[in-house]
C-alpha positions as CSV (number, residue, x, y, z in Angstrom):
1,M,164.7,139.9,167.9
2,M,161.7,139.7,170.4
3,R,161.6,136.7,172.0
4,K,158.4,134.8,171.4
5,Y,159.1,131.9,173.9
6,N,160.9,131.9,177.2
7,S,162.2,128.4,177.0
8,V,163.0,125.7,174.4
9,H,161.7,122.1,174.4
10,I,162.7,119.6,171.9
11,L,161.4,116.0,172.2
12,A,164.0,113.7,170.9
13,K,163.3,110.5,168.6
14,P,166.7,108.9,168.4
15,I,165.4,105.8,166.7
16,G,162.9,107.6,164.5
17,P,159.7,105.8,163.8
18,V,161.1,102.3,164.5
19,C,159.1,100.1,166.9
20,N,159.1,96.4,167.8
21,L,155.3,96.8,168.1
22,N,152.7,97.4,165.3
23,C,149.9,99.1,167.1
24,Q,147.2,99.6,164.6
25,Y,146.3,103.2,165.6
26,C,149.8,104.6,166.1
27,F,150.3,107.7,164.0
28,Y,154.0,107.8,164.1
29,T,155.5,104.4,162.7
30,E,154.1,105.2,159.5
31,K,156.6,108.1,159.2
32,K,159.1,105.4,157.8
33,A,157.3,106.4,154.5
34,L,159.1,109.8,154.6
35,Y,162.5,108.2,154.3
36,P,164.4,106.0,151.8
37,K,163.9,102.4,152.3
38,Q,167.6,101.8,153.1
39,E,167.5,104.5,155.9
40,D,169.5,103.7,159.1
41,Y,167.2,105.2,161.7
42,V,169.8,105.1,164.6
43,I,170.9,108.7,165.5
44,S,174.7,109.2,164.9
45,D,177.1,110.0,167.6
46,K,177.6,113.3,166.0
47,I,174.1,114.4,166.0
48,L,173.5,112.9,169.5
49,E,176.3,115.0,170.9
50,T,175.5,118.2,169.2
51,F,171.9,117.9,170.3
52,I,172.8,117.4,173.9
53,R,175.3,120.1,173.9
54,K,173.1,122.7,172.3
55,Y,170.0,121.8,174.1
56,I,171.7,122.3,177.4
57,E,173.2,125.6,176.3
58,A,169.8,126.7,175.0
59,Q,168.1,126.5,178.4
60,S,168.0,129.6,180.6
61,A,166.6,127.7,183.7
62,S,168.7,125.6,186.1
63,E,166.7,122.2,185.2
64,V,167.2,120.8,181.8
65,P,164.4,118.5,180.8
66,F,165.2,115.8,178.1
67,V,162.4,113.6,176.7
68,W,163.2,110.5,174.7
69,Q,160.6,108.9,172.6
70,G,160.1,106.9,169.4
71,G,159.3,104.6,167.8
72,E,160.6,102.5,170.7
73,P,163.7,104.1,172.2
74,T,164.6,101.0,174.2
75,L,165.5,99.3,170.9
76,L,168.7,101.4,171.1
77,G,169.7,99.3,174.3
78,V,171.0,100.5,177.8
79,E,174.4,101.2,176.4
80,F,173.0,104.1,174.2
81,F,171.5,105.8,177.2
82,Q,174.6,105.3,179.2
83,R,176.3,107.4,176.5
84,V,173.5,109.9,176.7
85,A,174.1,110.1,180.4
86,A,177.7,110.6,180.1
87,L,177.2,113.4,177.3
88,Q,174.7,115.2,179.7
89,K,177.2,115.0,182.4
90,K,179.8,116.5,180.3
91,Y,177.9,119.5,179.2
92,A,175.5,120.1,182.2
93,G,177.8,122.4,184.1
94,E,175.8,123.6,187.0
95,K,172.5,122.7,185.5
96,K,170.4,119.7,186.7
97,I,169.5,117.2,184.1
98,V,166.1,115.5,184.1
99,N,165.4,112.8,181.8
100,S,162.0,111.2,180.8
101,L,161.7,108.0,178.6
102,Q,158.5,107.0,176.8
103,T,158.2,103.1,176.3
104,N,155.9,100.3,175.4
105,G,157.6,98.4,178.3
106,T,158.0,95.2,176.4
107,L,161.9,95.3,176.3
108,L,162.4,96.3,179.8
109,N,164.5,93.9,182.1
110,E,166.5,94.1,185.3
111,K,169.5,95.8,183.7
112,W,167.1,98.6,182.2
113,C,165.5,99.2,185.4
114,D,168.7,99.2,187.3
115,F,169.9,102.1,185.0
116,L,166.6,103.9,184.9
117,K,166.6,104.0,188.8
118,E,170.2,105.1,189.0
119,H,169.8,108.0,186.7
120,D,166.3,108.8,188.1
121,F,164.5,108.6,184.9
122,L,160.8,109.1,184.5
123,V,159.2,106.6,182.5
124,G,155.9,107.0,180.5
125,L,154.7,103.4,180.1
126,S,152.1,102.8,177.3
127,L,149.5,100.5,178.7
128,D,145.7,100.8,177.5
129,G,144.1,98.8,180.3
130,P,143.2,95.1,181.0
131,E,144.4,92.5,178.6
132,K,141.4,92.3,176.1
133,I,141.4,96.1,175.8
134,H,145.2,96.5,175.6
135,D,145.8,93.7,173.1
136,R,142.9,94.7,170.7
137,Y,145.2,97.1,168.8
138,R,148.7,96.8,170.6
139,F,150.6,93.7,169.1
140,A,154.1,92.8,168.2
141,C,155.2,93.2,164.6
142,S,155.0,89.3,164.5
143,G,151.2,89.6,165.5
144,E,151.6,88.3,169.0
145,P,149.8,90.3,171.7
146,S,151.9,92.6,173.8
147,F,150.0,92.8,177.3
148,K,151.8,90.1,179.2
149,N,155.3,91.6,178.3
150,V,154.1,95.1,179.2
151,M,152.8,94.0,182.5
152,R,156.2,92.3,183.1
153,G,157.9,95.6,182.4
154,L,155.4,97.4,184.8
155,E,156.2,95.0,187.6
156,L,159.9,95.6,187.1
157,L,159.6,99.3,187.3
158,Q,157.7,98.9,190.7
159,K,160.2,96.4,191.8
160,Y,163.1,98.9,191.2
161,Q,161.0,101.9,192.3
162,V,161.5,103.6,189.0
163,S,159.3,106.6,188.8
164,F,156.5,106.0,186.1
165,N,153.1,107.0,184.8
166,V,150.9,105.2,182.5
167,L,149.8,106.6,179.1
168,S,146.4,105.0,178.3
169,C,145.1,105.4,174.7
170,V,141.3,105.6,174.5
171,T,140.0,104.0,171.4
172,K,136.4,103.7,170.4
173,E,136.0,100.3,172.1
174,A,138.1,101.4,175.2
175,S,135.8,104.3,175.7
176,Y,132.9,102.0,176.6
177,E,135.0,100.5,179.6
178,P,136.0,103.5,181.7
179,L,135.6,102.0,185.1
180,Q,137.0,98.6,184.1
181,I,140.1,100.5,182.9
182,Y,140.5,102.8,185.9
183,Q,140.0,100.0,188.5
184,F,142.4,97.9,186.6
185,F,145.1,100.6,187.1
186,K,144.1,100.9,190.6
187,K,144.5,97.2,191.3
188,N,147.8,97.3,189.8
189,G,149.3,100.0,191.8
190,V,149.4,102.7,189.1
191,K,149.4,106.2,190.8
192,F,149.9,108.6,187.6
193,I,147.6,108.1,184.8
194,Q,147.1,110.2,181.6
195,F,144.3,109.3,179.2
196,I,145.1,110.0,175.5
197,P,142.1,110.1,172.9
198,I,142.8,108.3,169.7
199,V,141.6,110.4,166.7
200,E,142.8,109.5,163.2
201,R,141.4,110.2,159.9
202,L,141.6,107.8,157.0
203,P,144.2,109.0,154.3
204,D,143.3,111.3,151.7
205,E,144.9,111.3,148.2
206,K,147.9,113.3,149.5
207,A,148.6,111.0,152.3
208,V,148.3,107.9,150.1
209,A,150.7,109.4,147.6
210,M,153.2,109.8,150.5
211,G,152.8,106.2,151.5
212,L,150.9,107.1,154.8
213,R,148.1,105.2,156.5
214,H,146.5,108.2,158.1
215,A,145.5,111.7,156.8
216,A,148.1,114.6,157.5
217,P,146.8,117.5,159.6
218,T,145.1,120.2,157.6
219,S,146.1,123.8,157.2
220,P,144.0,126.3,159.2
221,G,140.6,126.9,157.4
222,A,141.2,124.2,154.9
223,V,138.4,121.7,154.0
224,A,139.4,118.2,155.5
225,S,138.1,114.7,155.1
226,V,136.0,113.7,158.2
227,Q,136.1,109.9,157.4
228,V,137.8,108.8,160.7
229,A,139.6,105.5,161.2
230,P,137.5,102.8,162.8
231,W,139.3,102.8,166.1
232,T,138.9,106.6,166.5
233,V,137.1,107.3,169.8
234,E,133.6,108.9,169.3
235,A,133.5,112.5,170.6
236,E,130.7,112.2,173.1
237,A,131.7,108.9,174.2
238,Y,135.3,110.3,175.1
239,G,133.4,112.9,177.3
240,D,131.4,110.1,178.9
241,F,134.5,108.1,179.6
242,L,136.3,111.2,181.3
243,I,133.1,111.9,183.4
244,A,132.9,108.2,184.6
245,V,136.4,108.0,185.7
246,F,136.1,111.6,187.1
247,D,133.1,110.7,189.2
248,T,134.9,107.8,190.8
249,W,138.2,109.8,191.2
250,V,136.6,112.8,192.8
251,R,134.8,110.7,195.5
252,N,137.6,108.3,196.4
253,D,141.1,109.1,194.9
254,V,141.8,112.7,194.8
255,G,145.6,113.0,196.3
256,R,146.0,109.4,196.1
257,I,145.7,108.7,192.3
258,H,146.8,111.4,190.0
259,V,144.8,111.4,186.7
260,I,146.8,114.1,184.9
261,N,143.8,115.1,182.6
262,F,142.0,116.3,185.7
263,E,145.0,118.2,186.9
264,W,145.2,120.0,183.7
265,A,141.5,121.0,183.9
266,L,142.2,122.5,187.6
267,E,145.0,124.5,186.0
268,S,142.3,126.3,184.0
269,W,139.9,126.7,186.9
270,L,142.8,128.4,188.9
271,G,143.5,130.6,186.0
272,L,147.0,129.3,185.3
273,D,148.5,128.8,181.9
274,S,148.3,125.3,180.7
275,T,151.3,123.2,181.2
276,I,150.2,121.0,178.2
277,C,150.2,122.3,174.6
278,V,146.9,121.0,173.5
279,F,145.0,123.0,176.0
280,A,147.2,126.1,175.7
281,K,145.9,129.2,173.9
282,Q,148.9,128.9,171.5
283,C,151.1,125.9,171.0
284,G,154.5,125.9,169.1
285,A,156.9,125.8,172.1
286,A,157.4,122.0,172.0
287,L,159.5,120.8,168.9
288,V,160.5,117.5,168.0
289,M,164.0,116.3,166.5
290,E,164.1,113.1,164.3
291,H,167.1,110.6,164.3
292,D,168.6,112.6,161.4
293,G,168.7,116.0,163.4
294,A,165.9,117.5,161.4
295,V,163.5,119.6,163.8
296,Y,159.9,119.8,163.3
297,S,157.1,122.1,164.6
298,C,155.4,119.4,166.6
299,D,155.3,115.7,167.3
300,H,152.0,115.6,165.3
301,F,153.3,117.6,162.4
302,V,156.5,115.6,161.4
303,Y,155.9,116.2,157.7
304,P,158.1,118.1,155.2
305,A,156.0,121.2,155.3
306,Y,156.7,121.5,159.0
307,E,160.6,121.0,159.1
308,L,162.2,124.1,160.7
309,G,165.9,123.1,160.2
310,N,168.5,120.7,161.4
311,I,170.2,120.7,164.8
312,L,173.6,120.4,163.1
313,T,173.3,123.6,161.4
314,S,171.0,125.6,163.6
315,E,170.6,126.7,167.3
316,P,167.5,125.4,169.2
317,D,166.6,129.0,170.2
318,D,166.8,130.2,166.6
319,L,164.3,127.3,165.5
320,V,161.9,127.9,168.3
321,Q,161.9,131.7,167.7
322,S,161.7,131.5,164.0
323,Q,158.9,133.2,162.0
324,K,157.8,129.8,160.5
325,Q,157.3,128.5,164.1
326,W,155.7,131.5,165.3
327,Q,153.0,131.3,162.4
328,F,152.6,127.7,163.4
329,S,151.9,128.8,166.8
330,L,149.5,131.7,166.0
331,A,147.6,129.5,163.7
332,K,146.0,127.7,166.8
333,K,144.7,130.9,168.4
334,E,143.9,132.8,165.1
335,G,142.2,129.6,163.4
336,L,139.8,129.1,166.4
337,P,136.2,129.5,164.9
338,D,133.8,132.2,166.3
339,Y,131.6,129.4,167.6
340,C,134.5,128.4,169.9
341,K,135.3,131.9,171.1
342,V,131.9,132.4,172.8
343,C,131.8,128.9,174.2
344,E,131.7,128.6,178.1
345,A,134.3,125.9,178.0
346,E,136.8,127.7,175.6
347,F,138.8,128.9,178.8
348,A,139.6,125.3,179.5
349,C,140.2,123.8,176.1
350,H,141.2,126.6,173.7
351,G,140.1,124.4,170.8
352,E,142.4,121.7,171.9
353,C,145.0,120.3,169.4
354,P,145.1,121.7,165.9
355,K,145.5,118.2,164.5
356,H,141.9,117.4,165.5
357,R,140.2,120.5,164.1
358,F,138.7,119.0,160.8
359,L,134.8,119.6,161.5
360,E,132.6,122.4,160.8
361,T,130.7,124.5,163.3
362,P,126.9,124.5,163.3
363,D,127.0,127.6,161.0
364,G,129.5,126.2,158.6
365,E,132.9,127.7,159.8
366,E,135.8,125.3,159.3
367,G,138.1,124.4,162.2
368,L,135.9,122.8,164.9
369,N,137.6,120.3,166.9
370,Y,136.4,116.6,166.4
371,L,136.3,116.1,170.3
372,C,134.3,119.3,170.8
373,A,130.9,117.6,172.0
374,G,132.9,115.4,174.3
375,Y,134.9,118.2,176.0
376,K,132.1,120.5,176.4
377,K,130.0,117.6,178.1
378,Y,133.0,116.7,180.3
379,L,133.9,120.4,181.1
380,R,130.4,121.2,182.1
381,H,130.1,118.2,184.4
382,I,133.2,118.8,186.4
383,H,132.7,122.5,186.7
384,P,131.1,122.5,190.2
385,Y,133.8,120.2,191.6
386,M,136.6,122.2,190.1
387,K,135.1,125.2,191.7
388,V,135.3,123.6,195.1
389,M,138.8,122.6,194.8
390,R,139.7,126.1,193.6
391,Q,138.1,127.5,196.9
392,L,140.0,124.8,198.9
393,I,143.3,125.8,197.5
394,E,142.5,129.5,198.0
395,N,141.9,128.7,201.6
396,S,145.2,126.9,202.1
397,L,143.5,123.7,202.1
398,P,144.4,120.5,200.0
399,P,142.2,119.8,197.0
400,A,141.6,116.4,198.3
401,K,139.2,117.9,200.8
402,V,136.7,117.9,198.1
403,M,135.9,114.4,199.1
404,D,134.7,115.5,202.4
405,V,132.8,118.3,200.7
406,I,130.9,115.7,198.7
407,R,130.1,113.6,201.8
408,G,128.9,116.7,203.7
409,P,129.4,120.4,204.5
410,L,133.0,121.5,205.1
411,I,133.5,124.4,207.5
412,V,136.4,126.6,206.6
413,K,137.6,128.7,209.4
414,H,139.2,132.0,208.5
């Protein structure tokens, strides 16, 4: 069998969709509707050990990246992840294990941070911005706001010097406050930031029948409802948001603060393959495993139609190399409208995530990304700066020198 992917990446959800928060825009907690009401969402010891062993064995590289997500994985307690670390050590051999944990941060305490530091976890912390912005949609199941608890978690991560980045969701309302959000992160010592656009459609009849609050992704070429949820960011507003943050960052903070969205863009101007699936020509290399061992095509496609198999009965490599997953991967490239193929920004976005492709092009072709107008505006705006950073790198100079170029001519000696 010809290998379609050179590596296997499986994001693990050891507590499934269970979370102690009830964020209104979350696309994942509703997945409880896909399981029986009496479901125990905690991964079994058998599935956990099988996953860790098979996942390590499947890696051809010397470094094995594990990503733990939910729901809220810290609900499992430190003791669970102590077992994870022990099992990884048992099966690692000569390979290096690297762990990432995505959390809302509300349950972090001294014990947690001591463990995370000791085992060198990278933490992805969900924090949307200042209190008013964060608490608009991110609240506990009891209805209480979550901002103060998240900030306590942030301070503990900093106290224990745990490596972390902030994942900031950009909703309709948040998109109107780009500089307030960016300056808030700067003020609070955040050095690594990723902005995530919130795009959700209201449920269609099929989704309602499944008990879901949001519409499921459409098949390539299928007609989809375009009625978006009220918290969905407006396309051009998202572009304006990125532009406003970029204009501040490129003049003051390159090399000091890492806005991952801008680093992804620079990859495209350097002619490199995207390191993030949404901007790659094809997706499909990043699978997701639920608490019951079921493996799906993608985190945004955890629906019965996209189940590939189970970790207990299948090898990770067989799942990612399967014909079903290959067809899923090809659909992103082959489903790209002709309108996009001739677009000047296509090299940098490649149609973005298939989940967001539910609009029609001006000539009536299905499959245009909802965020197209925003991305096009943003990518056009950053083009001259990205060209300068590319030239700096080609001349063995740090891209942070772009700040000097903006202030005045930079003489490059050959």
